[in-house]
Structures are given as C-alpha cells and as structure tokens.
N, C-alpha and C positions, 0 to 999 in steps of 0.2 A: 348777420354773421353770428354764428354760434358761439356760445361761451364755453371756455374750457372748463369742465367741471372737476377737473383734478383726476387724481389717481382713482381707479375703480378698484375698490378693496377687494371685491369678489374675484377678481383675477389673480389675487396674491394669497389665497387662503391655503398656503402651505401648512405642513405640520408645525413648522417653527412659529408661525405668526398665531395659529390656533392654540399653541401650547402657551404662548404668553398672554393671549387674550381670554383664555377660558379659566374659570376658576375651579381648579381641582388640585389635589395633593401633588407635592413635588415627586419626581422620580416615576417609576413605571414597574410592573411586574413582568417576568420573563415567562416565555413559553417555549417549547422545543418540539420539533416534528419527530426526531428520533430519540427513542429512549436512552441510547449512548451511542458514541462513535468511537468505538475503542482503538482503530487503527491509527486515527488522527493523533490520538495521545500516545499509544504505544510505539509508534515509529517516528513521528516527528519529534517527540519529546526525547528521543534518544539519538536524534541526528547529530552527525558530526560534521565539522566545517573543515573544508579542504580547498586549497587554491585551485583554480583552473589549471595551473602549471603541473601540478601532480595528481589530483584527485579523480580525473575522468578516464584514466587509462591505466591498466595494470597488467601484470604477467602472470600467467598460470602454468604449471607444469602439467602436461596432460599425457605424458607417456612415461614408461620405465625404459632404462637403456636395455632393451632385450638383446642379448648376445654380448654383452659387455663382460659376463662372467662365463669363464671356461674352465674345463678340467683339462689339465695338460700332463703329459709325461716328461721325463728328463730330455733336455735339449730340444723339446718341441717348441717351434716358433708360434707366438700369439697371433691370433687373427684380429687386427684392430678395426674398430668401426665406430661410427657416431651418427647421430641423427639430430634433427631439430626437435626438442622435447617440450618447449614451450609455445604458448599462443599469446598474443596481446589482445586483451578484451577492451572494449571501450563502450561507453554510454553517453549519449549526447544529453547534457543538462537542458532542462525545459524550464520556461517561466510561467509562473501563474500570477495574475494580477487581480487585485480587488480595488474597485474605485471607492469602496466604503459607503456607496449610495449617499454620500454626503457632498452637496454643493453649497457652499456658503455664499449667500447673497447679502451684500452691504444693505440694499434697500429693505430688506426683510427684517433685518437687525434694526434699522433706524424706526421703522413703523412699530417694532415691538420693543421700543427702548424702556428701560425700566424693569423688564422681566427677564434679565439676562439668565437667572438660574433655570428657569423654565425652558429658555432657549436651548441652554446647554443639555438639558435633559432630553429634549427633542432630537438633538444632535446625535446624542449617545444612543438613542433608540435606533435611529437610522444606522449608526455604525454597528450596533449589536445585530441588527438583522442582516447586514452584511457579512459579519463574522460567522453566523450560522450557515449562511450561504457557501462561504469560503470552506468551512469545515466539511460540510456536506459533499461538496465538489471534490474536495481532497480524499475523503473517505471513498468515493466513488473510483477516483483515479488510483489510489493505493490498492484497492480491492480487485479492479478489473484488469483486463489487457488493454493497451491503447488501441484507438481505431486503427491506425498503423504506427508501426515503431518510429517511422520517420515523420509522422504528421506532428503538428504543434501541440497535440494532445498526448504526445508520446512519454508519458510517465509510465514506467515499466512496473505496472502493479503485480499483485500476488499471482493472479491468473495468466500473467505473462511468464512469471519465473517458474510457476508450478506447472509442468507440462501435462497433457492429457493422455490417458490410454486410448489411443486412436490410431488409425492408419493415416498415411499420407494424403489420402483422399477424403479424411474427415469423418470416417466410419468408427463408431464406438467400439472398442474391445473390452469384453469383461475380462477381469483379471483380480480374483480375490487374493492371490499370493502376491505381495509387494515385489516389485523388480525395478531396477535402474534403468528403465527403458522410455522415460518420458522424454520425448524429442519434439513433439508438435504441439502448437497452440493455435487457437483461433484468434483473429483480432476482434476489435470491439464491435465491428459491424456483424460478427457471427460468421463471415466468410473464411474459408480457408486461406490463410494470409499467404501472400507470396513469399514471405521470409519466415514461414511458420516454423522451420527448423533452426533459427539462428538464436543463439544466445549472446547478448551484448557483442553483436557483429560476428560472431563466430559459429560455425555449423555444428550443431548437436548431432546431426546425422554423421558427419565425418568423425567426430571425437567422442568416445563412449564417456569420458569422465566429465563432459558437460551435460549429460543426461541426468534427469532427476528421478527420484524414486516415486512411483506411482502405483496405485491400486484402485479398485473400484467396490463398490458397495451396493447393497439392495434397497437402501433407504429406510431400513429398520434398524433402531438401536438394539443390539442383541449381542450375544456372544461372538458371532461371527464377525460383526463389524468392529468390535472391540479387539478381537485377536488380530484383525488386520492392521488397526491402528497401532497396537502393541508391537507388532513386527516392525512397522515403518520406523517407529521411535528407536527400536534395537538397532536397526540397520543404519540410522542416520548417526550413530555414535561410533566414530572412528577411533581406533587405537593405533596411534602412529609410532613406527619404530623410531629409537633414540638417534640414528644416524642422520635422519632428514635434516636438512640445513635451512630451509625457507621457512616462512611463517606457517604455522599449523592452525587449522580450524579448531575453535572450541565450540561446545555446545550450550545454548541457552535457549532452549525450545519454548515456545507456547503453542497451545492447540487451539485453533480457531474453528468453530462450526456455528450453526445458525441456533437461533432460540429454541427451535423445536427440538433439535438434538441436545441442546443444553438441559432442557427440562426433563427429556427422556432420560438422559444421564443421571440427573438427580434422582429419578424415580427407582432407577437400578441401585443407586448408592445407598437409598433408604429403605430398599426392599428387606423384608424379613430375612435375618441371616447374612446380609450384605455389609460391606464395610461402610460404616456410617461416617464418611468423609464430610457431609454436610447434610442438614435437616431443614425443615420448612422455617428454621429460624435463621437460616443463613449463617450458621456458625462454622467457622474454618473455611477451606477452599476445597473445590473439586479438583482432583488431579487424575491423569491416566498415565501410569507407570512413571509417576513422579513428575509429570509434566502438568503444569497448570492449564486448565481449559477456560476459555473465554469465549462468550457469545457475541457474535457479530450481528446486530438486528439488521444490518443492511442487506445480508444474505437471505433474509426471510422471504421465501418464495423463489428464490434462484433454481432456476431449472437444473443446475449442475449439483446442487446440494453439496458443495465443495467442504471438505474436513482438510484444514491445511496445517501442517506443522511448520511454523516460521522459526528459524534459527536466527535470532536477534544479534548473535555474535557476528554472523555473516551476512545476513541481509540487511543492509543499512541505506538510510537516506543520507546523501551526501549533499551539503548545501554550499552554495558560493558565499564567501566572506564579503564579496563586493556587492551583492545584490540579494541579500536575504532579509526581508522585512524592511526594505528601503522605501521610504516615503518620498514621493515627488509632488509638485504642484502644478496643475494646469490651469491657465486663464481661460475660463469658458466664455465669459462676456466681459465687458469693460468693468463691470463691478462684482462678478462672481467667480469663485475658485473652486476647483475640485482637487481632492488629495489622494490620488491612487497610491497603492503600496504594492510592491512587487517581491515575489519569492523566487529564486532560481536555484535548482537542485535536480537530483534524479535518485531513484531507487534502484539498487541492483544487489546482486549476490555476488560476493568477491569469490566464494568458491561454489559454482552452481550445484555440484553433487551433494554437498551438505548444508544448503542454504535453507532448502524448503523441501517438503513432500506433499503429496495430495493424494486424498482417497475421495473418490467422486462417485456420482450415480450416473446412470445411463442418460444418454441424450441422442437426439435424431440428427441426422445430417442437414448442416444448415444453420445450427444454433451452437 
C-alpha cells in the first residue's frame, strides 16, 4: 500500500503562494499598455446616475408646427391643424462585468500563513491587471460602434452616434463641406448594419433632426482640414429662440483625434508666425476655435482617422444606481471564492443633432 505523501506543493504554485514564500520587497511596480485612455476618464468620470424608471427613455421634439402660423384678412376663418411633433428615444442599458481575476483560496492562504502582507500585494496585483483590462475594454466600447445595437456588447459608442458620410450601401462619399446628413453607421463587424439608420431606436432617415453633422478629410493636417473642423464647431453651436419651452442643449465640446493628428497640430501651432498655444515644453493647452483638443491613442492606426467633436453636455453615460460597481461573491469550490463586479449603464446623445460631429477619412466598402 502506497503512503500518502501529503500535498504536492508544486501544484499550488500560484502567485499568492510564491509571493509569500519568495524574499523580495513588498508591493510591485505598475506598467500600462496604452499611454492613456482618455474616454474612460472623460466620459465615465462625468457619468450621471438615473433610475431605470426615468433614465433610459426620453422625448425629443423633431418638427416645427408647419402651417400653424398664417396671414389672415378681416373675418377670415383660421385653418387649424396639428401633428405629432415628438418622438420617444430609448437606449437599452448594458452590463459589463469584471471578475477582478481574483479567486481567494483558503488552502493557499493557510500554506502561506505568516506572510499576509505579501499575499495581499499579490491579490492587489491581480486586481490591478483586471482594472487595466476593464479600462481598455471600456475605451474600446466607448470609442467604437457595437457589434450590433441589440447584442450584449451594445454600448452605443462614439462611432455609433457620429454617423459616416456614406450611402445606404456603405459607399464612402467625399464631403469637405460639413452638412447635417450623417444617417448611417457600420456595426462592429464592419458590415452594413441592418439598423444602420436608427438612432436610439428611431430612424434618422425619417427624421432630419436625428442626423449628425459630418464631413470628410484627406488625412493631412492642413488649412483645409482645420477649416472643415472650424465649420463643424460653428454649426454645432445653436442659438435658441427665447420662446422655446423645453430643455435646450448647451455646448461643452472636446475635440478628439489620434496621436498623429495631435502631434501634427502641435507643429502647426508652433510654426513660425503661428499662434503659440503650446510648445515642446507642453505649456498651456491646444485648442481649435476655443475647443480643447485631446489625443486618443486607441485610434492610432484606425482606418477611418476619425476627428470627433463630443458635446459632453449632451453625450452622457447614464449609470444604474442599483448595479453600478456592485460586487458579488461566487463560491467557486468548497474553499475558494471569486468576487465579480458589475457596471450597468449606457452612453447616448440626448439631442443627436448637437451631441456629436465627425470629420473622417475615406474607407472601402466593407470596413
């Protein structure tokens, strides 16, 4: 009869056990794959909390009452008429979950008894790695269009809200003069989406005021490109008449582009005779027509070369008060537990025509 030799330590060489048994300094040093993830901070740090009862469906007036104002003569009878002037937009909230990559096993803790600080550092490192994964995934979701709007990855990112200059067949249309005719988008697979003309469940093909401001560029930072961006910023600033009674859009733009455009614009700003908004010492900030610019490293190499003006007063991430950062516990084995965390919410533009604009490069059908 063989003798039970006990636990084989080699099968338990987790980072937790190694952390406790190896002689090295406490804590650890951080690395990061992307230089920065600005949308994660820019949008989520400004997220608003609203209950499911009120926060995920809203009304937008999309018509004027044409024909309700008339010129009349004495004793002339008025011609009364009315129409449906509003639509109800809605966006389904989505849930993102991170399991934090942490599974706490009591046996591992018992074997490493006496090195609790090092064990805690190892758990922190696992959680830190999961936080970077979460931030990177969120940056991707907030930047791009969902695979399909109805799929579980259906976070309505910037390339969902900012529509392209293209035909309904997905063919690129050059348009250096900005126009409010952004109707169509492609889903995350690159295909012409079945719902490519819908904005928060309503057809932008049917209602002009759901269409976004869009233009195209030639991929070179020059006066032509900047003039196009200037015009988008100008057209995005509405001056509302005093008699309007509903909530009016305000403007809080930030201009987002890739690192290459950001560096090229720095060169323009520091050129001889140019406005020295920022030099190589990074003093001050760079603006375009008063709008702060921000590099999005996640877009480096993106075929569309998008330049997006995001109006943060209208383009908001709404989070669920009942399931935002909520931690759960899952019993994995009889002595080990995991602690997943969930975030439920959605990004959308309350007023699509003033929430976002895009200036983008050319593309081929199918991308």
